[in-house]
C-alpha positions, 0 to 999 in steps of 0.5 A: 141476394145478389152476391150469391147470383154474382158467384154463381159463373165461378162456381160453374167455371170451376166445376168445368175445368176438368178438376176431379178427385184422384182418388174418387171413389176411395178402395172401389176407384179405378186407380185403387185397383190398379196400385193393388195390382202392382208387384214391386220386383225385390230391390238390393240393400237395405235402402232396397229393403227400405223402399220396397216396403213403404212400396208395397205397405203404400200400394196396398197388398194384391191380395189372392188376385195375380198381379197385371203391373210389376214395379222394377227400382233400380236406386243410387244411395249415395253420401257426400261429406261438405263443411270441412273444418281447418283439418279436412274433418267434414262437419256436414253429409249430404244423402242423397236417394235417387230411383229410376222406376218401370212400370211393367206390363206383365200380360207383354213386358211394355214398359208402361211407365218409366220415370226417376224419384229422389230426395237428398238430407243433410245430416251432422257430423259430430263427434260420436260415431255412432250419433252420425251413423244413426243421422245416417240411418234416419235420413236414409229412412226418412229419404226412403219414405220420401222417394216411394211417396213419389213413386205412388203418387206419379203411378196414381197420377198414370193411372188416373190418366189411363183410366180417364182415356178409356 
């Protein structure tokens, strides 16, 4: 009984620290509502198509309502060779995908959020060109998902902070 009483003050402190669930309230929460009201602008290139598709999937459909925000994304996809053999052929490649994204309020055109996201992956260069190209494609698909996750997480944090201020 005394142990339970000793823990009680710590539980009270924990509940007062201000932590709350980011998606508390499920689909009806303000965060989910804001995420569903974001329209993702088209992004050029194959990597743009991959990132945009993943963003739309993670943000949810805007549905029949008019979007309130637009997400503009600019990508930089770069492959750098390293790990050179004696004959100067590369044995490794590093694929880097960086995104600069802006959340734009469609009511007045103001930029609410201007951030970057990115990740990189290492690819083995093997004697089969097909296998190397397939590995590069898989790396790009994985990087697209990681970058999209970073963007959506930052949008959710922004939504949580702005809805708790009101």
